[in-house]
C-alpha positions as a Python dict, from the first residue, in 0.01 Angstrom:
ca = {
    (1, 'M'): (0, 0, 0),
    (2, 'P'): (139, 292, 210),
    (3, 'S'): (14, 641, 131),
    (4, 'V'): (217, 900, -55),
    (5, 'V'): (269, 1095, 268),
    (6, 'T'): (399, 785, 448),
    (7, 'M'): (643, 711, 166),
    (8, 'L'): (770, 1070, 157),
    (9, 'K'): (827, 1077, 531),
    (10, 'R'): (1063, 786, 493),
    (11, 'I'): (1295, 1005, 282),
    (12, 'P'): (1569, 1164, 501),
    (13, 'C'): (1542, 1542, 561),
    (14, 'V'): (1203, 1562, 388),
    (15, 'S'): (873, 1666, 539),
    (16, 'A'): (575, 1689, 308),
    (17, 'F'): (202, 1684, 272),
    (18, 'Y'): (-12, 1544, -3),
    (19, 'M'): (-285, 1771, -140),
    (20, 'P'): (-521, 1656, -417),
    (21, 'R'): (-644, 1948, -623),
    (22, 'G'): (-864, 1851, -917),
    (23, 'V'): (-650, 1699, -1191),
    (24, 'R'): (-333, 1848, -1042),
    (25, 'T'): (-154, 1697, -745),
    (26, 'Y'): (99, 1895, -548),
    (27, 'I'): (353, 1781, -296),
    (28, 'R'): (529, 2050, -102),
    (29, 'I'): (870, 1948, 19),
    (30, 'R'): (1101, 2132, 255),
    (31, 'Q'): (1456, 2016, 223),
    (32, 'A'): (1781, 2187, 321),
    (33, 'G'): (1593, 2506, 403),
    (34, 'G'): (1437, 2542, 58),
    (35, 'A'): (1069, 2506, -29),
    (36, 'L'): (1009, 2315, -348),
    (37, 'R'): (693, 2252, -544),
    (38, 'R'): (657, 1958, -779),
    (39, 'D'): (380, 1948, -1039),
    (40, 'F'): (317, 1587, -1136),
    (41, 'T'): (79, 1672, -1421),
    (42, 'K'): (375, 1705, -1658),
    (43, 'P'): (553, 1389, -1772),
    (44, 'T'): (892, 1481, -1624),
    (45, 'G'): (754, 1681, -1331),
    (46, 'R'): (863, 2031, -1243),
    (47, 'C'): (1047, 2147, -931),
    (48, 'V'): (1062, 2516, -852),
    (49, 'N'): (1291, 2634, -576),
    (50, 'I'): (1145, 2949, -420),
    (51, 'S'): (1386, 2981, -128),
    (52, 'D'): (1612, 3225, -316),
    (53, 'I'): (1336, 3474, -398),
    (54, 'N'): (1123, 3658, -147),
    (55, 'V'): (789, 3623, -321),
    (56, 'Q'): (456, 3455, -248),
    (57, 'I'): (306, 3211, -496),
    (58, 'N'): (-10, 3001, -522),
    (59, 'E'): (-146, 2888, -183),
    (60, 'Q'): (97, 3119, -1),
    (61, 'I'): (-121, 3408, -119),
    (62, 'R'): (-399, 3442, 138),
    (63, 'D'): (-515, 3801, 93),
    (64, 'R'): (-887, 3867, 110),
    (65, 'E'): (-877, 4051, -223),
    (66, 'V'): (-617, 4076, -497),
    (67, 'R'): (-594, 4259, -829),
    (68, 'V'): (-528, 3999, -1096),
    (69, 'I'): (-327, 4034, -1415),
    (70, 'G'): (-370, 3757, -1670),
    (71, 'A'): (-101, 3559, -1846),
    (72, 'E'): (-115, 3794, -2148),
    (73, 'G'): (-101, 4107, -1933),
    (74, 'E'): (-474, 4170, -1938),
    (75, 'Q'): (-649, 4314, -1632),
    (76, 'L'): (-887, 4056, -1482),
    (77, 'G'): (-1010, 4279, -1200),
    (78, 'I'): (-1028, 4244, -823),
    (79, 'M'): (-1128, 3910, -672),
    (80, 'S'): (-1052, 3681, -381),
    (81, 'A'): (-719, 3499, -365),
    (82, 'Q'): (-904, 3168, -398),
    (83, 'E'): (-1071, 3279, -721),
    (84, 'A'): (-737, 3398, -858),
    (85, 'Q'): (-575, 3067, -768),
    (86, 'K'): (-850, 2884, -953),
    (87, 'L'): (-785, 3090, -1267),
    (88, 'A'): (-413, 3008, -1244),
    (89, 'H'): (-500, 2643, -1183),
    (90, 'D'): (-723, 2630, -1491),
    (91, 'A'): (-447, 2788, -1702),
    (92, 'E'): (-194, 2538, -1560),
    (93, 'L'): (22, 2828, -1446),
    (94, 'D'): (124, 2985, -1116),
    (95, 'L'): (-22, 3276, -925),
    (96, 'V'): (259, 3513, -826),
    (97, 'K'): (228, 3820, -603),
    (98, 'I'): (422, 4089, -793),
    (99, 'A'): (317, 4398, -592),
    (100, 'P'): (261, 4303, -228),
    (101, 'T'): (244, 4663, -101),
    (102, 'A'): (-29, 4773, -342),
    (103, 'N'): (-387, 4806, -219),
    (104, 'P'): (-513, 4551, -296),
    (105, 'P'): (-197, 4346, -369),
    (106, 'V'): (-132, 4274, -735),
    (107, 'V'): (-91, 3915, -852),
    (108, 'K'): (-13, 3775, -1194),
    (109, 'I'): (-88, 3445, -1360),
    (110, 'I'): (247, 3334, -1495),
    (111, 'D'): (495, 3048, -1514),
    (112, 'F'): (696, 3106, -1195),
    (113, 'S'): (1012, 2951, -1340),
    (114, 'K'): (1013, 3205, -1621),
    (115, 'Y'): (929, 3485, -1379),
    (116, 'R'): (1218, 3394, -1151),
    (117, 'Y'): (1456, 3366, -1447),
    (118, 'E'): (1357, 3715, -1563),
    (119, 'L'): (1411, 3860, -1215),
    (120, 'K'): (1757, 3708, -1190),
    (121, 'R'): (1845, 3828, -1541),
    (122, 'R'): (1748, 4185, -1453),
    (123, 'E'): (1943, 4163, -1128),
    (124, 'K'): (2257, 4055, -1315),
    (125, 'E'): (2215, 4341, -1564),
    (126, 'Q'): (2182, 4594, -1280),
    (127, 'K'): (2496, 4459, -1113),
    (128, 'K'): (2688, 4498, -1438),
    (129, 'K'): (2578, 4862, -1464),
    (130, 'Q'): (2677, 4935, -1106),
    (131, 'R'): (3030, 5064, -1081),
    (132, 'V'): (3221, 4985, -763),
    (133, 'I'): (3438, 5278, -663),
    (134, 'E'): (3746, 5183, -465),
    (135, 'V'): (3972, 5408, -259),
    (136, 'K'): (4332, 5348, -361),
    (137, 'E'): (4614, 5468, -137),
    (138, 'V'): (4937, 5639, -238),
    (139, 'R'): (5199, 5687, 33),
    (140, 'L'): (5447, 5970, 42),
    (141, 'S'): (5721, 6088, 278),
    (142, 'P'): (5819, 6449, 352),
    (143, 'N'): (6165, 6391, 200),
    (144, 'I'): (6046, 6218, -118),
    (145, 'D'): (6261, 6298, -423),
    (146, 'T'): (6128, 6426, -755),
    (147, 'N'): (6152, 6094, -941),
    (148, 'D'): (5964, 5903, -672),
    (149, 'L'): (5704, 6180, -652),
    (150, 'N'): (5644, 6162, -1027),
    (151, 'T'): (5610, 5784, -1003),
    (152, 'K'): (5350, 5822, -727),
    (153, 'M'): (5163, 6080, -933),
    (154, 'G'): (5160, 5845, -1230),
    (155, 'A'): (5012, 5567, -1016),
    (156, 'A'): (4749, 5803, -877),
    (157, 'R'): (4660, 5919, -1227),
    (158, 'K'): (4599, 5559, -1339),
    (159, 'F'): (4373, 5499, -1040),
    (160, 'L'): (4172, 5813, -1115),
    (161, 'E'): (4141, 5728, -1485),
    (162, 'K'): (3985, 5396, -1384),
    (163, 'G'): (3721, 5582, -1181),
    (164, 'N'): (3868, 5517, -835),
    (165, 'K'): (3930, 5764, -557),
    (166, 'V'): (4284, 5819, -431),
    (167, 'K'): (4390, 5869, -72),
    (168, 'V'): (4727, 6041, -61),
    (169, 'N'): (4899, 5962, 268),
    (170, 'L'): (5195, 6180, 374),
    (171, 'R'): (5356, 5981, 654),
    (172, 'F'): (5584, 6140, 920),
    (173, 'R'): (5843, 5971, 1141),
    (174, 'G'): (6035, 6087, 1449),
    (175, 'R'): (6145, 6450, 1430),
    (176, 'E'): (5957, 6493, 1102),
    (177, 'M'): (5645, 6535, 1316),
    (178, 'T'): (5760, 6885, 1413),
    (179, 'R'): (5726, 6998, 1053),
    (180, 'M'): (5391, 6834, 976),
    (181, 'M'): (5193, 7151, 905),
    (182, 'Q'): (5480, 7304, 708),
    (183, 'S'): (5477, 6998, 479),
    (184, 'R'): (5111, 7038, 382),
    (185, 'Y'): (5223, 7199, 54),
    (186, 'I'): (5336, 6855, -71),
    (187, 'L'): (4979, 6734, -74),
    (188, 'D'): (4853, 7061, -221),
    (189, 'D'): (5106, 7039, -506),
    (190, 'F'): (5016, 6672, -559),
    (191, 'A'): (4648, 6761, -598),
    (192, 'K'): (4732, 7055, -825),
    (193, 'E'): (4933, 6836, -1064),
    (194, 'L'): (4634, 6604, -1100),
    (195, 'S'): (4370, 6875, -1117),
    (196, 'D'): (4311, 6809, -1489),
    (197, 'I'): (4144, 6475, -1408),
    (198, 'S'): (4062, 6502, -1037),
    (199, 'Q'): (3906, 6718, -773),
    (200, 'V'): (3964, 6738, -400),
    (201, 'D'): (3705, 6517, -235),
    (202, 'K'): (3833, 6578, 118),
    (203, 'P'): (4093, 6849, 191),
    (204, 'S'): (4417, 6763, 366),
    (205, 'K'): (4392, 6692, 738),
    (206, 'A'): (4595, 6525, 1010),
    (207, 'E'): (4529, 6159, 1089),
    (208, 'G'): (4763, 6036, 1361),
    (209, 'R'): (5117, 6057, 1225),
    (210, 'S'): (4999, 6142, 875),
    (211, 'L'): (4851, 6415, 663),
    (212, 'V'): (4596, 6282, 414),
    (213, 'I'): (4400, 6420, 123),
    (214, 'I'): (4141, 6236, -85),
    (215, 'L'): (4104, 6297, -456),
    (216, 'S'): (3813, 6179, -670),
    (217, 'P'): (3776, 6164, -1048),
    (218, 'K'): (3656, 6491, -1199),
    (219, 'K'): (3293, 6470, -1299),
    (220, 'T'): (3236, 6504, -1671),
    (221, 'V'): (2940, 6708, -1792),
}
């Protein structure tokens, strides 16, 4: 009968090695760029994909000494990585390096699947709390009439109320370029009308054929 390694090597895109370890048998498989670990001690087996998290687990931890935290959060002291792996093995759990930069590194005996789930849950919560600020643009012309100007101000106000910055672009064409500096007041008046909810983030300046000013939402105390 062919060995387990021989049978695994016949599977396309799979390279593996067979490693007896007491009552637990591990097969490490690398497929499609992801490292997987299957624990055959459980009836259905357990595959853990560690390619999406930059963390060392089990035999990947090769430090001379590590500080070990038990499954219940208790401090188990400083010991060799091999001793820590044996404790995790006896508890039928994983050894996960949770503080690689500490001296010595800190490892924890834990179910890696649950650990990874918790990390991803926290990451999603942080992303929800993060607010992406966009810079919206409002374009004006030197000869804009009052109605159009009010419409542009209304649009800018909505952007600011949503927490976005507003770039007001006063565009000049042809002979209008000769009156660029004289038209700066349009931007100043625009900013003044929105001063109740905004502040000048960047004062008006020339950019090519345009004068621009950037407004940001007023910070609330």
